[in-house]
N, C-alpha and C positions, 0 to 999 in steps of 0.2 A: 601548675600553671599560676603565674602571678595574677592577682586581682587588679583590674584596671582602676586607676584613680582619676576621678573627674573633679576638677576644681571650679567652683562657682564663685564669682566675684560680683558684688553689688553693694552699694553704700546704703541701701534701704533694707532694714531688718525684716520688714513684712514680706519683701520679695524673696529673701533667702529662706524665710520660714515656709513660704508657699512652695518653694523648690524642694525643701526638705520633705514635705508631705508627699510631693509628686514622685520622688525617686527612692522612697524608703524601701520598696520591694525590688529595685533593680539589681542586676548582677554586679555592677561596678561599685567601688567604694567612693562615696561622695565627701568632698571637703568644701568648707565654706569660709569666706572671709569678707570683711566689709571694706577693704581698701586694696588699692593696687600695690602699695608698699608691702603689705603683709603677703599678698599673692606672690610677689617676687621672692620673698624669703622661703615660702613653701615650695616654689618651683626649684629653688637651688638645693633643697634638702629632700625632695621627693621625686620619684619618677611619675610625672603627671602625663596621662594619656591624652586628656582633653581639658581645655580651659574654656569656660563660658563666662564672658564678662559683659557688664553694662558698659556703655560708652561714656556717659556723662557722670563723672565722679570727681570729688575734691581731691587735691593732690595729684597723683598720677592718674590720668584719665584712661579710658579703655584703649584708645589708639596708642598712647605711649606705652601702656602695659603690654599690648600685643607685640609691639615693635621690639621691646626688650625680651619678651618670651621667645620670639623668633631667634634672637641672638643666643640666649642662654640654653634653650631647649628646642632646637629646630624641629624635632620630630613630634612635639606636642601639637595636636590638632586644635585649631583656633576657631571658636564660635563667638558670635556677638549677640547680646540681648539689647534691644533698642526700641524706642518709640517711633512711630511713623514720622514724626517731625525731625528725626535725626538721619533720614535716608541719605542725604548728600554726604554726610560724614561717613556713613557706613560704606558707601560706594568708593569713597576715597581710600578707606581702610582696606577694602577688598582688593583694590587695584595696586596699592603700594606695598602691603605686607602679606597679602594672601590670607583670606578667611574661608574656611570650609563652608560655612553657612551662617546666615543671620536669622534670628528669631525675633519677631516683633512683639512688643507688649501692647495689650494683653495677649496671652497665647492660650491655645487649647492643649491640655496635657497630652491627650491621646492622638490628636491630629497633627500637632506641630512640634511640641516641645520634646516629648520622649522619643518619637521616631528620629528626630534630628540628633539627639544625644547618642542613641544606639548606632546610628549610621556612622557617626564620628568615631565611636569606640571601635567599630568593625573596621573602619578605614585605617585606624592606628595599628590594630593588630595585624591587618593584612600587610602593611608596609614593614612592620617589625618582622613578620615571618619571612618576608623576602630578603630583608637584611641578613637574617640568620642563614638563609639559604646561600646568599652571596659569600658569607664567611665560610660556610661549609665547602663551597666550591673552591675558595682560595686555599683552605686547608688541604683539600684533596690535591690541588695543584702542587702544593709543597711536598705532600707525601709521595707523589709520583716523581717529583724531581729528585727526592732522596732515593727512591727506588731505582731511578735511572743511574744514579751515581754508584750504588752499591751492588747491583745485580748485573755483573758483566755479561753473564750468559743470556740475559734478557734485554740487552741494550737496544737492539734493532726493533724488537716488538714493542718494548716500552715506549720508545720514541714515537712510534706510530700511534700508540694509545694516547699519549700526552697530546699529540697534535689533534687527534680526533676529539678528545675531551675538551680542549680549549676551543675548538670550533663549535662544539655543541654548547659550551658555556656562553659564547658570544651570541649564539642563536637564542638561547633562553633570555638573555638580557634584552635582545631585540623584541621578543614576544612580550616580555614584561613591559617594555616601553610602549608598545602598541596598546596593550590592555589598560595601562595607567592613563595613556592619552585619551582613550575612549571613556575611561572613568571620570577624568577631569571635565570632559564635555557633558557628561550626564551622570548624576549620582544614581539614577535608576539602574545603571550598569554595575552597581556594586556587587550584587549577588552573582552575576554572570562572571565578572572579573575574578571574584574570589574562587569560584568553581574551577575556572580554567587555570588559574595560577597554581592551585593545589594539585590539579590533575597533572600539569606539566612538571611540577616539582616531584610528585610521586613517581611518575614515569622515569624522571631523571635519576631518582634514587635507585630504582630497579635497574636502570641502565648501568649505573656505577657498580652494581653488584655483579655485573658480568665481567668486570675488570679484575685482573688483567685478562684480556680477551684470549680465549682458548679455542683453537681449531680442533674440532673433534668429529669422529665418525658417527653418522646416524642414518636412519632410513625413514621413509614416509610412515611406516607403521609406528615407530616410536614417536614421531612428531604428532600424528593423529591421536595417539593414546594420551599423551600429555596435554594436548589441546582440549580433548574431551574432559579430562580431569579438572583443568583450570576453569572451564566454562560450565561445569556441573552438568555435562551431558545434555545441554539445552539447545545446542545449535546443530541443525542438520548438516551432514557432511557427505562428500563423495570423494573417494580416494582410489587412485589407480593401484592395482596390485603389482608389486615389483620387489625384486631383491636387490635393487641398485643401492649402493652405499654412497653417501655424500660426505664431503669434508668441508666444514665451515663452522662459523660461530653459532652453534646450535642454540645456546641460551638467548642470544640476541634475536634470532629469528623467531623463536617461540614468544619472546616478550613482545615484539612488534605485532605479531599476529593476534595475540590475546588482548592486548590493550586496544587495538583498532576495533576488533569485534565487540568488546565490551562497550566502547564509546558509541558505536553505531546503534547497538541495541538499547543500552541504558540511557544515553543522553539524547540521541536522535529519535528514539522510539521506533526504529525500523526493525521489525521482527520477522519479516519474510525473507531472510537471507539464507543462502546455502554456501558453505565453504568447500571449495573443490581443490584437492591436492593432486598435482601433476608432476611427472618426473622427466618430461621430454620437451625440448632438448636439454633443459636443466631444471632444477627445482622451481616450480611456479605454484603460487597459491592464489586462487581467485575467490573473491567474495562477491557472489551474485545476488542481486536483489530483483524480485519479480516486478515490483511496482515503483520503486524509488528511482530517482535520477541523480546519481552521484555526480555526474559531470556538471549538471545545472546547480546542484547544491554547492559544489566546490567554487563555482563562479559567483554565487550570490550570498553565501554564508561565510562571513569573515572568520568566525570561530572554527568552523569545520576546516576551512582552508589552512588556518594556523596549525591545527592538529595534524592534518595530512602532511604539510611541509615539515613539521617537527619530526614526525615518525619517518618521513622519507630521509631526512638528514641522518637519523640514527641508523637506519638500515644501510645507508651509503658507507658507513664506517666499516662494513664488511663487504663492500663492493656490490651491494644489492640495490634495488630500486623499488619504489612504490608508485604505481601508475594509475591515474583515473582514466579509464577507457572512454574515449569520446565517440567510438563507432557504435557502441550499444547504449552508452550512458548509464548502464545498470551494473557495471563491474568495477571493482578495484582489484588491481593485480599486484601481488608481491613477487618480484623476481629476485632470485638469489643465484649469483654466479658461482655455484659450488663446483668443487673438484670431485669427480666420481672415480 
């Protein structure tokens, strides 16, 4: 993994020396320059994750520098160092060219300065990760288009897979936009956004691993056995005894079930759940909670609602559904329209 580079720009040597002492033990690579002109040269020849600049400098001032940085390296996260008497200029900069955060002089290293730099680096990495994910999605689209052209025997199934994948791609972009919109309104949302973006991307990677989708035969016994294995035998289960055989996308059903249960237990800290497997009139899986209220949680917790809607769209690619029961408020139902 590349080391992030953070560029500090200030025409006062004592300010740069103070910054050098502050960041000496940080994970990123720090670069320093006394002028906006030199900063632009460094921007053109280096991948700069974050730039932190003073506003009032001879030659190219901070405002002009950040404006040029936005043009040359739009992904670089922009921060401002300033005195209190420069507030009006700072606000104009924030509004016109977009500044992630401004730090007032003098600053406190542990309370103001270092946390701001770390947040900016994390924000840069988060955006970069999602750009890479978008490219991976585009690459997968190309691969499936090629598969569609060359595999005559799989044309019909591949076409449906491509349609489903493009629909899920669009859903992921919508979720990313929602999370980034929330992040822009509050930097305190950074850790939450990072968690959910990684979770969605990880689930998506597992979803892609089920492609090309395969309809295969399975029974409840096999589903229960693999569920127990993937959850380390920690979740209580109830299962109807049956020799009924089902025909559906088994890998996708197992993926949705495991990811949903892991999220409920690990992220929501709801531990009093029981998973019930039923085979009539078709395959149904209930996640029962003794004390929680899934229906209320779905209506009040944006992140939970995003995950439920995301998993619901994934299971719909195999004509299934994921339902938050509103009659008991304590159940989540996975229904699969399997052929028996």
